[in-house]
N, C-alpha and C positions, 0 to 999 in steps of 0.2 A: 682441618677445614677452620686451618688458621684463620596536613592532610588537610578547609581548607574551602576553595570557592567552588561553587556548583557554575555550570555553564550556562548559557541563556536558555536551553532547553532544559533546566531543572525538573520541570515537571515530570517529563518524560523518564528524567533517570530517576525522580523518586518513585515513579509507578513502577520502573523496574526493579528496583530494589525492593519492593514493597513486596513483589512477587519470589523474591528469593530468600523471603523472611523464614525463620526458624520459630518452633514451637517450644520455648525453654520451658526447662523444669521449675525455673527460679521466677518468671514472669507471671504474675498474679493476674494479670489481664488474660493470658492465655489459659490459666487454670478456670477463669469462670467462664471459659467459653470453649466449647468442644467443637467450634467451628472448623474445619479442614481448610487450610490454606491451599490455594492453587497455586502450583509452581511450573513454571514455563520451561522448556528445553529450548534456550534459545540458539542452540545449533541446529534446530529444525525451522525456529520461526524468524531469523533472522538472515538476510543473504551473507557473504562471507566477507564484503566491505562494511557492512554494518555491523557485524560481529567483532571484525578486526578492531574498528573503532572503539567499540566500548569494552572490549576485553583484552585489547593489546596482543593477542595471538591469532592469528588465523584459525578456522575450524581443524584443519588438520593437525597442526600442532598443538591446538587444544586436545583434541581426542587421544593424541599420543602421549600427551603429559597425564591425562587422565588415566589412561591406562597405566601407567607407571605409578603413581600414587595413591590408585585406589585402595590397595592393599595396606597403605599406612594410615591410612583414614577411618574414623570409627563414626557410627551412627549411635548417640547416646539416648536419643528420647526414642520411646516405644510409641507415644503417641504422634498423631501427623505423620506418620511413618518416619519421624526422624527428619535429620537434613541429609540427602544422599551425595556422597561424595562429589557427584556432579555440580550440585548446585552450593556446595562447600566451596569448590573452586570458583565458580561462577562469582560467588560473592566476595572471595579474596582476591580475584583479580578487578573486580568493580573498584576494591578498596583502593587496590596499587594504581588504579587508572584516575581514580579522584581525587585522591590523598586527603580524605576528608576525616576528622578526628573520629576516632573510634565511638564515641559518646554519640555524636551526630549520626553514625551509620546505623548504630542501635536504636535511636528514635525513628530514622527513617522507616526502617523494617519492621517496626515493632516487636522487638527482642529486648532483653535486658543487655546491660553493657558487658557482663560476663560472659554472656552466650557470643555477643558478636565477637568479644576478644578470644573465646576459644575456638571459633572457626578461624579466625585469622591466624591464630598461634599454632593451630594444630596441621592447618594446609600448608603453613611457612615453613614449618619444620619438616614436613614432608618432602616440600620441593627441594630445601635445603641439602637433605640427604642425598640428592642426585647431584652435589658438587664434584665428586671425582669423576661421575662420567661426564659431564660438561665442562668442567672447570679444570685444566691440566697443563703442565709445562710441556711443550713438544719443540722441536727443531725443524719445523718444516717452514718457517716463515722468513728465512733469511733471505732468499731471492727477491721475494715481495718487499721487504723492508730495502733492500738495494736498491730496486728502484724508485724508489720515493726521494731520494738525495745521494746516491752512490755510497753509503756506509755500509762495509762489509760485515757480514757474520754476526748479524743482531739477532739474539734470542728473543728479546722482548723490551717495551719501554716501560718503566716503573715510576710511580707517583703518589701521593696522598691526596684525597678529597676529602672536604668536611662535610657530614649528613647533620644537618641540624636537627636537634632534638630538644623536647622540653626539659626543664632543669630538674636534674634528678633530686633525691633527698639531700637534705643539708649537710650531711656527713660527709659525702661524696661529689657533692654538686660541682665543686670548685676545679677538681681533676677534669672536668670535663668542657669547662670554659676554653675557648682556643685562643689564640692571639689577636684574632678579631674581635674578641669580646662577648660572641654567643657560645651557648651549649652545643657541643657535637661530638659525634664520634668519628675519628680520623680512621677512614678505610685507607687501606694499601692496595692498591691495582696494579696489576701488569697484564697488557694486552700485546697481542699479535699483530701483524700487518694487516689482518682482516678485521680489526677493531674488535676481536675477541678477548675476553679476559683469560689468562692462564693461570693467573692466580690472583687473590682476593684474602686479605686478613680483616676482619670487621670486629676487633675486640679491644680495641685501645680508645681511651678517652682523646676529647679532642685536644687536652694540653699535651700530648705526647708528641715529641719531634718523629719525623718521617724515618730519621736514622734509626732511631730506638726500635721503632715497629720491625724494620728489616732486619736488623741485627738481632732480635729477637724471635725471626720467623724460621721455619722448616725451609724455606726457599734458600736462606743464607747459608743454612748448614749443607744443603744439597749442593750449593754453588762452592762453598769451602771443599767439599769432599771430590770435586771436578766431575760431579755428575753430567754437566751439560758441555763438556770439552772445551773448547775453543769460541763457544760462543760469548756473547757479552749482553748484558744488561746496559741500558742506557737511562740515566738517572740525572736530575738536576742537582745544582750546587748543595741541596740539603742532604745528598748523599756522602758519604765516603768514598774517594776514588780507591777501587779494588781492581786487582788483575782481570775480574768479571765483570766490573760494574763499572762504566766510562762514564764521568760527569764532564762538563764544559770545562774549558780554561777561562780562569777569571779575568786575566789580561793578556789577552793573544796579543803576540808581537810581531811573528812571522805570517808571511800569505798563507804557508800551510795550516798554521794555527787557526787562521781565521776560516780558512775552508772545512778543517775539521770542526770547528764551532759551529759553522752555516748548517752543514751535513747532520751534525748531531741534534740540533735545535728544530730542525725539519722532522727527521726520522721520531723525536722523542714527541714530538705533538701527536702523535697516534695516540697516546695514553689520554691526553686530553680530550680529544674528540669520543674515544670509547665513553669515557664519563659523561661527556655532554649527551651522546646518541641513548645512554642508560636512562639518565635522569629525564628526558624528552619523554620517553616511552613510556617510564614509571613514575609520576609526578610525586607518588608519596615520598621516594628518597630526594624529589628537589626542594620540598616543602618542609614540613618539620612533623618530625615522629612523635607521636605523643602514645608510647607504650612504655611497658616495663623495658629496661634495659635487656634482657634476655631476649625478648620478644622483637623487640628493634633489630638486636644482631641477626635474628632468623630472618627478617623481612629482607635485611640488607642483602644477604648471602641467598636468598631466594630470588629476588629480582635480578642479580647477575647471574644466575643460571637462567633465569627465563630470557635476559638479555642474549646470552649464548645460545639458547635454543633458536630466538629469533633470527640471530644472524645464521645458523644452520640451515634456516629454511627460508634465508634470502628475502626476510620480511622488509619492506621499504620503511621509512621512516613514516610515521602518521602523526597528524597534529594532535597536542593535547586538548582536553575538556576542559580543562581548568587554568587558569591564569597563571603562569608559572614566574617566580622571579628571574631577573637576568641571571642565567646559567654562567658563574664565573669560576673556571676551573685553574685559572691564573695560580700559581704558588704563592702562600704567605710568606712574609719574611721569614726567614730562617736564620740562624746562625751557620756560618760554614764550618761543616767538620774538618774539612782538611782539604788543601789541593796540593798535596805531594804529588806530583807526576810519577806514575808507575811505569816501570819499564815498558808493559804493553800500552799505555796511552803514547808514551814517547815514540814507541817503535811503529803505531800505526801512522803516527803524523810524520815522521820522518821516513817512511818506506813507503806510503800508500799516500797520504794528502800532499805530501812534497811533489809528488810525480804528475799530479793532475794536471 
């Protein structure tokens, strides 16, 4: 497996979050008060529409996920009966939905920052462990890709997107400053025609070139080994042109080359759409992550898993509760790795796009 502005109904948000609070061993206020905190099971108190709006999953998807991760979550406090797996998941999903700074969430729910961080960390790691179940490369999407723009034998569309983060420590901070000048993690994503992620890599600093991420990935090794047969990945000019990874022609001349580029761009656009749907459903990755690097990576992977779960349940897009910046997934300027025509790209242009 290679946070923020509150909405206009922030009072109700704060009330909800307060009911999800933990009785931290480190919280002096809670030490002085033996009062039991009432926690509400929102799967019972909210209708499915309101629940989905606040927690980004519907009840059925939530309950299924809860069953999967409950064995991976722990209740660390014996007082106040600790925080149940159900409420740990609810709190984490609200964190993903609001994109709030961790310290703010901790203040709102009346727990220490470390307690809130532990809940988000543990739950994110538990969800991320489901990666292999929900995110995997398959070859069932070629026909759907073909219906987009007539591009045959497409395995997936690949690109990178930058997730804003707070400045890391001064020793490594500049590694995370990307070409646009802000700190980020450069996330490689590959999607199928249904906008599901089939590969995600979220461990590289923002200064890393997209091609470097791919060249050091398990996916590249699998492609080199011929694991996916005669299927192609479609990438932009930031990627090297390979027998299994087709890029656009930088200076098309013939009609066939123009048709190839047009079909390539329309088909490759699926990954930009997938990034947009993912970030709008989980604003935590559209704003600025303010966690440790390992915890940020866990949140990124966890939300991509949740994105696929939502696609599996055919959940429609829902509006964000927070104001999001314009989600621009256009590629930042890259140095072109190469544009040396491969036999495969030349063949598809001459034998397919020339005959259209």
